ZAPAVEX-714559 format. One record per residue (C-alpha): residue in three letters; z, y, x. Coordinates in steps of 0.25 Angstrom, whole numbers, padded with zeros to 4 digits, always signed. Each point is the difference from the previous one (the first is absolute). Layout:
N
ALAZYX;...
// end
This chain:
432
MET+0033-0147+0004;ALA-0002+0006-0014;THR-0004-0006-0013;VAL-0013+0004-0008;THR+0003+0001-0015;VAL-0012-0001-0009;PRO+0001+0003-0015;ILE-0010-0007-0010;SER-0001+0004-0014;ARG-0011-0002-0011;HIS-0005+0014+0003;ASP-0004-0003+0014;ALA-0001-0015+0001;HIS-0015+0002+0001;MET+0002+0005+0014;VAL+0007-0012+0006;ASP-0012-0006+0006;GLN-0005+0012+0008;TRP+0014+0003+0005;VAL+0002-0015+0005;GLU-0013+0000+0007;SER+0003+0013+0007;ILE+0014-0005+0004;LYS-0007-0013+0006;LYS-0011+0009+0007;PHE+0011+0006+0009;GLY+0011-0010+0000;GLY+0012+0004+0009;LEU+0011-0004-0009;GLU+0006-0011+0008;ASN+0013+0008+0003;HIS+0001+0005-0014;THR+0003-0006-0014;MET-0006+0003-0013;VAL+0005+0000-0015;PHE-0009+0000-0012;VAL+0007+0006-0012;PRO-0009-0003-0012;THR+0003+0002-0015;LEU+0000-0012-0009;SER-0014-0001-0004;VAL-0006+0001+0014;LYS+0009-0009+0008;SER-0011-0010+0002;LYS-0008+0011+0007;ALA+0012+0002+0010;TYR+0001-0015+0003;GLU-0015-0001+0002;ALA+0001+0012+0010;MET+0012-0007+0007;GLY-0008-0012+0002;ARG-0012+0008+0006;LEU+0009+0007+0010;SER+0008-0011+0005;LYS-0007-0001+0013;VAL+0001+0015+0002;CYS+0015+0002-0004;GLY+0009-0013+0001;ASP+0011+0006-0008;ILE-0005+0004-0014;LYS+0009+0000-0013;VAL-0003+0003-0014;HIS+0010+0007-0008;GLU-0004-0002-0015;LEU+0004+0011-0010;ASP+0004-0006-0014;MET-0009+0010-0008;ASP-0012+0009+0000;ASN+0005+0014-0002;ASP-0009+0008-0010;SER+0006+0013+0001;GLY-0012+0006+0007;TRP-0002+0008+0012;PRO+0009+0005+0007;LYS+0011-0008-0007;ALA-0005-0014+0002;PRO-0003+0002+0015;ASN+0014+0007+0001;TRP+0007-0012-0006;GLN-0008-0010+0009;TRP+0004+0008+0013;PHE+0015+0000-0005;LYS-0001-0015-0002;THR-0005-0001+0014;VAL+0012+0008+0005;GLU+0009-0009-0007;PHE-0006-0013+0006;MET-0001+0006+0014;GLU+0015+0003+0000;SER+0002-0014+0005;ILE-0011+0001+0012;PRO+0006+0007+0012;THR-0013+0006+0005;PRO-0007+0013-0003;TRP-0012-0001-0009;LEU-0014+0006-0003;TRP-0003+0002-0014;MET-0015-0003+0000;GLU-0008+0001-0013;LEU-0013-0007-0002;ASP-0008+0013+0002;CYS+0006+0001+0013;LEU-0008-0007+0011;PRO+0002-0002+0015;VAL-0011+0007+0009;ARG+0003-0004+0014;GLY+0005-0012+0008;GLY+0015-0001+0003;TRP+0002+0009-0013;MET+0014-0006-0003;ASP+0005+0000+0014;ALA-0004+0014+0002;ILE+0007+0004-0013;SER+0013-0008+0003;GLY+0000+0006+0014;ALA-0001+0014-0005;TYR+0011-0002-0011;THR+0010-0005+0011;SER-0003+0011+0010;SER+0000+0011-0011;GLY+0015-0002-0003;ALA-0003+0004-0014;MET+0005-0008-0012;PHE-0014+0002-0007;LEU-0014+0001+0006;GLY-0013+0003-0006;SER-0010+0011-0004;VAL+0007+0013-0003;VAL-0007+0009-0009;LYS+0003+0012-0009;VAL+0005-0003-0014;PRO-0012+0000-0010;TRP+0003+0010-0011;ARG-0008+0005-0011;GLU+0003+0010-0011;ASP+0005-0006-0013;GLU-0008+0000-0013;TYR+0010+0009-0007;LEU+0008+0012+0005;PRO+0015-0002+0002;PRO+0008+0002-0013;ASP+0007+0013-0002;LEU+0015-0004+0001;SER+0004+0013-0005;LEU-0005-0003-0014;PRO+0007-0009-0010;PRO-0006-0014-0001;ASN-0006+0002-0013;GLN-0008+0012+0005;GLN-0005-0007+0013;ARG-0015-0003+0000;GLN-0009-0008+0010;ILE-0009+0011+0006;PRO-0013-0006+0008;ASN+0001+0004+0014;PRO-0013+0007+0004;ASN+0001-0006+0014;ALA+0002-0014-0004;GLY-0005-0010+0010;LYS-0001+0011+0011;ILE+0005-0005+0014;VAL+0012+0008+0003;LEU+0011+0001+0010;SER+0012-0010-0003;PRO+0011+0008-0007;PHE+0009-0005+0012;GLY-0008+0008+0010;GLU-0011-0003+0010;ASN+0009-0009+0008;ASP+0001-0010-0011;THR-0005-0013+0006;MET+0000-0014-0003;MET-0003-0013+0007;CYS-0012-0007-0007;GLY+0005-0014-0007;CYS-0008-0009+0010;GLY+0010+0001+0012;VAL+0011-0006+0007;TYR+0014-0002-0006;PRO+0013-0004+0006;SER+0007-0013-0002;ARG+0011+0000-0011;LEU-0006+0013-0006;GLN+0008-0002-0013;LYS+0013+0000+0008;ARG-0004+0012+0008;ILE-0004+0008-0012;ASN+0013-0004-0007;ASP+0007+0005+0013;VAL-0005+0014-0002;GLY+0004+0000-0015;GLN-0014-0001-0006;ASN-0001-0014-0005;GLY-0001+0006-0014;MET-0014+0005+0003;LEU-0004-0013+0006;GLN+0005-0007-0013;SER-0008+0009-0009;PHE-0013-0008+0004;SER+0006-0012-0007;LYS+0000+0005-0014;GLY-0014-0002-0005;PHE-0006+0010-0009;GLU+0013+0009+0002;SER-0002+0000+0016;ALA-0004+0012+0008;SER-0014+0005-0003;GLU-0003+0004+0014;PRO-0005-0009+0011;PHE+0011-0006+0008;ASP-0004+0007+0013;VAL+0000+0014-0008;PHE+0013-0003-0007;MET+0008-0005+0012;ARG-0005+0010+0010;PHE+0012+0008+0001;VAL+0009-0012+0002;PHE-0010-0006+0011;ARG-0001+0013+0007;GLU+0015+0001+0000;MET+0001-0014+0006;GLY-0011+0003+0011;VAL-0015+0000-0002;GLY-0010-0001+0012;ASN-0015+0002+0000;THR-0010-0008+0007;ASP-0016+0000+0001;LEU+0000-0015+0000;ILE+0002+0000-0015;GLN-0011+0009-0007;ASP+0001+0003-0015;HIS-0013+0003-0007;TRP+0005-0002-0014;ASN-0011-0002-0011;THR-0012+0001+0009;ALA-0012-0009+0001;LEU-0014+0000+0007;TYR+0005-0002+0014;ARG-0012+0001+0010;LEU-0002+0001+0015;GLU-0008+0013+0005;GLY-0003-0003+0014;ASN+0013-0004+0006;ARG+0009+0007-0010;LEU+0006-0006-0013;PHE-0001+0008-0013;CYS+0005-0002-0014;GLY-0004+0006-0013;GLU+0007+0004-0013;ASN+0002-0011-0010;PRO-0011+0002-0011;ASN+0009-0007-0011;PRO+0015+0003+0002;ALA+0009-0006-0010;LYS+0004+0011-0010;ASP+0015-0003+0001;GLN-0001+0003+0015;GLU-0008+0013+0000;ALA+0012+0009-0002;PHE+0005-0005+0014;ILE-0012+0003+0008;ALA+0003+0014+0006;ARG-0011+0001+0009;SER-0012-0008+0004;ARG+0003-0011+0010;ALA-0014-0002+0004;GLY-0006+0004+0013;ARG+0001-0006+0014;VAL+0010-0011+0003;ASN+0009+0002+0012;PRO-0005-0011+0010;ASN+0015-0003+0004;ALA+0001-0007-0013;ALA+0005-0015+0000;ILE+0000-0001-0015;ILE-0006+0009-0011;HIS+0005+0001-0014;GLY-0007+0005-0012;CYS-0014-0006+0000;LYS-0004-0003-0015;ASP-0013-0008+0002;ASP-0005-0010+0010;SER-0006+0010+0010;LEU+0011-0001+0011;ALA+0002-0015-0001;ARG-0015-0002+0002;LEU+0000+0009+0013;VAL+0012-0008+0005;MET-0008-0013-0002;ALA-0012+0006+0007;GLY+0009+0002+0012;LEU+0007+0014-0002;ASP+0011+0002+0010;THR+0006+0014+0001;ARG+0003-0001+0014;SER-0015+0001+0004;LEU-0001+0013-0009;GLU-0002+0014+0006;PRO+0014+0006+0002;LEU+0004+0013-0007;ALA-0002+0012+0009;PRO+0013+0004+0006;PRO+0006+0014-0004;LEU-0005+0011+0010;GLU+0014+0002+0005;ALA+0001-0015+0004;VAL-0013+0001+0007;LYS+0004+0012+0008;ALA+0013-0007+0004;SER-0007-0012+0005;ILE-0009+0008+0009;MET+0010+0010+0005;THR+0003+0000+0015;PRO+0008+0011+0008;GLU-0013+0005+0005;ILE-0006+0001-0014;ALA+0012+0006-0005;ALA+0000+0011+0011;LEU-0015+0003-0003;ASP+0003+0000-0015;ALA+0011+0011+0003;LYS-0010+0008+0008;ILE-0011+0000-0011;GLU+0010+0004-0010;ALA+0005+0012+0009;VAL-0015+0004+0002;GLN-0002-0001-0015;LYS+0012+0009-0002;GLU-0004+0010+0010;THR-0015+0000-0005;ARG+0005+0002-0014;GLY+0008+0012+0004;MET-0012+0006+0008;PHE-0009-0001-0013;GLU+0011+0006-0009;ALA+0001+0012+0010;LEU-0015+0002+0000;LEU-0001-0001-0015;GLU+0011+0010-0001;LYS-0008+0010+0009;LEU-0013-0002-0007;GLN+0007+0004-0013;PRO-0004+0014-0004;PRO+0011+0010+0002;LYS+0008+0003-0012;GLN-0004+0013-0007;GLU+0013+0008-0002;ALA+0000+0009-0012;PRO-0004+0014+0004;ALA+0012+0010-0001;PRO-0002+0009-0012;ALA-0007+0013+0004;ARG+0009+0012+0002;GLU-0003+0011-0009;PRO-0001+0013+0008;ALA+0012+0009-0002;PRO-0005+0012-0008;ARG+0000+0014+0006;LEU+0013+0007-0004;THR-0002+0013-0007;ASP+0011+0011+0000;GLU+0006-0004-0014;PRO+0002-0015+0002;LEU+0004+0002+0014;ALA+0011+0010-0003;ALA+0005-0009-0011;LEU+0000-0012+0010;LEU+0007+0008+0011;SER+0011+0005-0010;GLN+0005-0014-0001;SER-0004-0006+0014;THR+0009-0003+0012;GLU-0004+0001+0014;THR-0005-0014-0001;ASP-0009+0003-0011;ALA-0005+0012+0008;ALA-0004-0009+0011;THR-0007-0009-0009;ILE-0008+0011-0006;ILE-0004+0005+0014;VAL-0004-0014+0004;ASP-0009-0002-0012;TYR-0006+0013+0002;LEU-0004-0003+0014;LYS-0005-0014-0004;THR-0009+0006-0011;HIS-0004+0014+0004;THR+0000+0002+0015;LYS+0004-0008+0013;SER+0006+0013+0006;ILE+0004+0014-0005;ARG+0009+0011+0006;VAL+0014+0000-0005;GLY-0001+0014-0006;ASP-0013-0004-0008;LEU+0007-0012-0004;ALA+0012+0007-0005;LYS-0008+0010-0008;GLU-0009-0011-0006;LEU+0012-0008-0004;LYS+0010+0011-0002;ILE+0010-0006+0009;ASN+0008+0008+0009;GLU-0006+0000+0014;SER+0014-0002+0007;ASN+0003-0012-0009;ILE-0013-0006+0005;ARG+0003+0002+0014;GLN+0014-0005-0002;MET-0005-0013-0006;ALA-0009-0002+0011;GLN+0011-0001+0010;ASP+0006-0013-0006;PRO-0006-0011+0008;ALA-0002-0008-0013;CYS-0009+0011-0006;PRO-0014-0005-0003;PHE-0006+0012+0005;SER+0001+0010+0012;VAL-0001+0015+0003;ALA-0006+0003+0013;LYS+0006+0011+0009;PRO-0004+0011+0002;SER-0013-0002-0008;GLY+0007-0004-0013;TRP-0011-0011-0004;VAL+0006-0010-0010;LYS-0005-0014+0002;LEU+0004-0014-0005;LYS+0006-0009+0010;ALA-0007-0012+0004;ALA+0004-0012-0009;
// end
């Protein structure tokens, strides 16, 4: 069992009739209670609605507020929500905050939401979205400057949709959701009753909507998300396309609310919805009266992983593994083939060796005068490579002016790069 709390103000009293008719269309409130919370000037609307719904919900109350709050949006609705929190402190049931632009869209809507709240184990349950955020009109002040030198500098990105300064995980439960019994005491128990009391101060109260302002406290206490409550704030032009429900952007949003629209809430509506909040014209109410029930809509396509898991059997899993192995092997074969088809890498040619100049007597004598045995061997090798493949040892000695016995002695070393044949005396380079 839960309580449906319905605020009514001068701002939205024109929506009471379509809201009442939508509630009557589905019924299903026999196991629940309802509380209207009207401001002073529209309390008659609340009593009229109570009479029209007496056959749908046997336990209906009206809690009159003693004034009309003229603080504007969001301070006025914040105050009305706070006054509801105070009143609901004496009622020992969780309660659904259901504004007049929030309509049921399926049979058994309240039973489904109440059951989801109980099974969730969360203290709050609703539509969880990323916090709306826009760049401010002016850049932050330069606090390093003295106060008399600070100036308001226009922000070139004013109005641009940006990530919340608290990070991408900064989320909130939209206001139309389920709240626990004795909420005021629970908030006081976590030491945050001062935040709640700030909504009671009229023009001096918090300037953010209560669901944005209280999001950190609510998240600390425990928030759950449900598809049963869909938030399409500031939308209009609801329509059916085949067996799918869509909504459009509100062509005439209130100027004081535009700053809190972080992204379009238009598009396809989740068919799991039991209630939809945010329609600012009569298009959704007309669809409800014409027979809309989201349970008959085409379901959303499940994620690919969910589809795969639902059809996976041991046989399919084994076949899937074989296919993956074949694909891996095939990829390896193609990669090897492509590597073979690549043209060979062209290595840079070795620099051409300049032929050793033929030594004349004068430079040869100068070279030999300072050469070692190793130098002599190098001269002989260069001579054989550039002049002749073989030569008699005596001729070589005369040509290079090296003692013949020294040449023969060098050739006896196994490491010598040339040899002297016996008894012919031919000098040849050894094979490399």
